[in-house]
Structures are given as structure tokens and as C-alpha cells.
C-alpha positions as CSV (number, residue, x, y, z in Angstrom):
1,Q,0.0,0.0,0.0
2,V,1.2,3.5,-0.8
3,Q,0.1,6.6,1.1
4,L,0.6,10.3,0.8
5,V,-0.1,12.0,4.2
6,E,-0.5,15.7,4.4
7,S,-0.3,18.1,7.3
8,G,-0.2,21.8,8.1
9,G,-3.5,23.3,6.8
10,G,-5.6,25.6,8.8
11,L,-7.1,29.1,9.2
12,V,-4.8,32.1,8.8
13,Q,-5.3,35.9,8.4
14,P,-4.5,37.6,5.1
15,G,-0.8,38.3,4.9
16,G,0.0,35.3,7.2
17,S,2.0,32.2,6.5
18,L,1.3,28.4,6.5
19,R,3.5,25.4,5.9
20,L,2.2,22.3,4.3
21,S,4.0,19.0,4.4
22,C,3.4,15.7,2.7
23,A,5.1,12.3,3.3
24,A,5.0,9.4,0.9
25,S,5.2,5.9,2.4
26,G,4.7,2.3,1.5
27,S,6.1,0.0,-1.2
28,I,7.9,2.8,-3.2
29,F,10.9,2.1,-5.5
30,S,11.4,5.6,-6.8
31,V,9.8,9.1,-6.4
32,Y,9.8,11.3,-9.4
33,A,8.0,14.7,-9.5
34,M,6.1,15.8,-6.4
35,G,3.8,18.7,-6.2
36,W,0.8,20.6,-4.7
37,Y,-2.5,21.2,-6.3
38,R,-5.5,23.1,-4.9
39,Q,-9.2,23.1,-5.5
40,A,-11.5,26.0,-4.4
41,P,-15.3,25.6,-4.2
42,G,-16.8,25.5,-7.6
43,K,-13.5,25.5,-9.4
44,Q,-11.3,22.8,-11.0
45,R,-8.2,21.4,-9.3
46,E,-5.2,23.4,-10.4
47,L,-1.4,23.1,-10.1
48,V,0.1,25.3,-7.4
49,A,3.8,24.1,-7.6
50,D,5.8,21.1,-8.4
51,I,9.4,19.9,-8.1
52,T,11.4,17.3,-9.9
53,S,13.6,14.7,-8.2
54,G,16.5,16.9,-9.3
55,G,15.1,20.0,-7.6
56,S,13.8,21.9,-10.5
57,T,10.7,23.9,-9.5
58,N,7.6,25.2,-11.3
59,Y,5.0,27.6,-9.9
60,A,1.6,28.8,-11.0
61,D,1.6,32.5,-11.7
62,P,-0.7,33.5,-8.8
63,V,1.7,32.1,-6.2
64,K,5.1,33.1,-7.7
65,G,7.2,35.0,-5.2
66,R,5.0,34.0,-2.3
67,F,5.1,30.2,-2.2
68,T,8.2,28.0,-2.0
69,I,8.2,24.2,-2.7
70,S,11.0,22.0,-1.5
71,R,11.6,18.3,-1.0
72,D,13.7,15.8,1.0
73,N,14.5,12.9,-1.3
74,A,15.8,10.8,1.6
75,K,12.5,11.1,3.5
76,N,10.2,11.2,0.4
77,T,8.6,14.4,1.7
78,V,7.5,17.6,-0.1
79,T,6.8,20.9,1.6
80,L,5.0,24.0,0.5
81,Q,5.9,27.2,2.4
82,M,3.1,29.7,1.8
83,N,3.7,33.4,2.7
84,S,1.7,36.6,2.1
85,L,-1.4,34.5,1.9
86,K,-4.5,36.0,0.3
87,P,-8.2,35.2,0.6
88,E,-8.1,33.8,-3.0
89,D,-5.6,31.2,-1.8
90,T,-8.4,29.5,0.2
91,A,-8.8,26.0,-1.1
92,V,-8.3,22.3,-0.3
93,Y,-4.6,21.6,-1.0
94,Y,-3.7,18.2,-2.4
95,C,-0.2,16.6,-2.4
96,N,0.7,14.7,-5.6
97,A,3.6,12.4,-6.3
98,H,4.6,10.4,-9.4
99,L,5.9,7.1,-8.0
100,M,7.3,3.8,-9.1
101,T,5.9,1.2,-6.8
102,I,5.4,-2.6,-6.9
103,W,2.2,-1.8,-8.9
104,G,4.0,0.2,-11.5
105,R,4.5,3.9,-12.3
106,K,1.6,6.2,-11.6
107,D,0.3,9.3,-9.8
108,Y,-0.8,9.2,-6.2
109,W,-2.8,11.8,-4.3
110,G,-3.1,12.8,-0.6
111,Q,-6.4,13.2,1.1
112,G,-6.3,17.0,1.0
113,T,-5.9,19.6,3.7
114,Q,-8.0,22.8,4.0
115,V,-6.4,26.2,3.9
116,T,-8.6,29.1,4.7
117,V,-7.4,32.7,4.5
118,S,-9.8,35.0,6.2
119,S,-9.9,37.9,8.7
């Protein structure tokens, strides 16, 4: 069994910061790209940021300069540091990882963590 377990969501005021973490565990041979997506009510899930196993990063335009993605390859974890949060960042945030497991190479998703930015 393979699991992605997220932590770190919550309620924060505009301008505040939150840090999301995600750990992949189970029968994993290799971890390729990891990333964070989000889905706001009534909207489609969208990419927030991703990072390759080599450390190359990619950010959605709305979060550039405010969010930072990083990973620890030894621990199979990915972290999203979110600064200068805005109300429009409110969404459920999902961790994603492209993994090679005993069942083959495929995408896995976390259960989602709520981020609410409100005064």
C-alpha cells in the first residue's frame, strides 16, 4: 500500500503564512516529481507548484514570489511554504507524487488539507 499523508493546513489571516507537508510511504521504489494542487469551491483542481527529483521547480503565476516548494528525497517528503497569503488562496490543497511502486509507475494523491485565509 502507498500513502501520501498531508499536514499543516488551517485558518490564517491575510498576509499570514502556513507550511504544508506531505510524506509518501509504502512500497515505493522511486519518487519522481512531487507537487501541490488546490481546489477551491466551484473550481477545477489546479497546479500550485511542483518539483522534480533533481530539484527543478515550477510555480503557478498566482503564487510566484509568495510560495516555495521543497523536498527531501531521503525522506520522500515535499513541503510548501506559503507566505503573504491572500483570501483567494483559500482551497483544499492536495499533495501529488509520481511514483514507481510494486504496482507500476503512476500518480498518487493525498487526502487533501483545508487552507482558509480570512480575517
